[in-house]
C-alpha positions as CSV (number, residue, x, y, z in Angstrom):
1,X,-63.5,-106.5,-92.0
2,X,-60.8,-106.3,-89.2
3,X,-63.6,-106.8,-86.6
4,X,-64.9,-110.2,-88.2
5,X,-61.6,-111.5,-88.6
6,X,-61.1,-110.5,-84.7
7,X,-64.5,-112.1,-84.1
8,X,-63.9,-115.1,-85.8
9,X,-60.9,-115.6,-83.5
10,X,-58.0,-114.4,-85.5
11,X,-55.2,-112.1,-83.8
12,X,-55.5,-108.4,-85.5
13,X,-52.8,-106.1,-85.0
14,X,-53.2,-102.4,-86.4
15,X,-50.2,-100.2,-86.7
16,X,-49.1,-97.5,-88.8
17,X,-46.3,-99.5,-90.8
18,X,-43.7,-97.1,-90.6
19,X,-40.3,-98.0,-91.4
20,X,-39.1,-98.3,-87.9
21,X,-41.7,-100.9,-86.6
22,X,-42.6,-103.0,-90.2
23,X,-40.6,-105.9,-89.1
24,X,-41.6,-106.1,-85.9
25,X,-45.4,-105.3,-86.8
26,X,-45.2,-108.1,-89.2
27,X,-43.6,-111.0,-86.8
28,X,-45.2,-113.9,-86.8
29,X,-47.7,-112.7,-89.0
30,X,-49.9,-115.0,-91.4
31,X,-51.1,-112.1,-93.6
32,X,-51.0,-108.6,-93.2
33,X,-53.8,-106.3,-95.3
34,X,-52.5,-103.1,-96.4
35,X,-54.8,-100.0,-96.7
36,X,-54.4,-99.0,-100.2
37,X,-54.3,-95.4,-99.2
38,X,-51.3,-95.9,-97.2
39,X,-49.5,-98.1,-99.3
40,X,-47.2,-95.4,-101.1
41,X,-46.1,-94.2,-97.9
42,X,-44.3,-97.3,-97.0
43,X,-40.7,-97.5,-97.9
44,X,-39.3,-98.8,-100.8
45,X,-38.4,-103.0,-100.2
46,X,-41.1,-102.8,-97.4
47,X,-42.7,-106.2,-99.0
48,X,-39.3,-108.0,-98.8
49,X,-38.9,-106.3,-95.1
50,X,-42.4,-107.3,-94.1
51,X,-42.0,-111.2,-95.5
52,X,-38.9,-111.8,-93.7
53,X,-40.5,-111.4,-90.5
54,X,-43.7,-113.1,-91.4
55,X,-44.2,-116.8,-90.7
56,X,-45.9,-116.7,-94.4
57,X,-45.1,-114.2,-97.1
58,X,-48.3,-113.6,-98.4
59,X,-49.6,-110.0,-98.4
60,X,-52.6,-108.4,-99.2
61,X,-53.8,-104.9,-99.8
62,X,-57.3,-103.6,-99.6
63,X,-58.5,-101.8,-102.0
64,X,-60.7,-98.7,-100.6
65,X,-61.9,-98.0,-103.8
66,X,-63.6,-101.5,-104.4
67,X,-63.5,-103.1,-101.0
68,X,-62.2,-105.8,-102.5
69,X,-58.7,-107.8,-101.1
70,X,-55.8,-108.4,-103.9
71,X,-52.2,-110.4,-103.1
72,X,-49.6,-108.4,-103.9
73,X,-47.4,-111.0,-102.6
74,X,-48.0,-114.8,-102.1
75,X,-46.6,-118.0,-101.9
76,X,-47.4,-120.6,-104.7
77,X,-48.6,-120.0,-108.1
78,X,-52.0,-120.9,-108.2
79,X,-55.2,-119.1,-107.7
80,X,-55.5,-119.6,-103.7
81,X,-53.4,-118.6,-101.1
82,X,-51.1,-120.8,-99.5
83,X,-49.7,-121.6,-96.3
84,X,-46.3,-122.7,-95.1
85,X,-46.3,-124.7,-91.6
């Protein structure tokens, strides 16, 4: 999935998500994708930390069991992701 996103022109960054690098790793991001197996290791309040440095506070979780993405934080109340300018 990440290779495909990169191939079609998206900038893809992969990093561990350690609390010391979380804000910097998400800086100016449109949508971080969090691995479901790693989510339990993120520090408390990680969603607020990440969203605080992003262009758009949408955060997706990749479920390793189902290979599906789900929104764990998103802008707007509709079913689709919305992006602020």
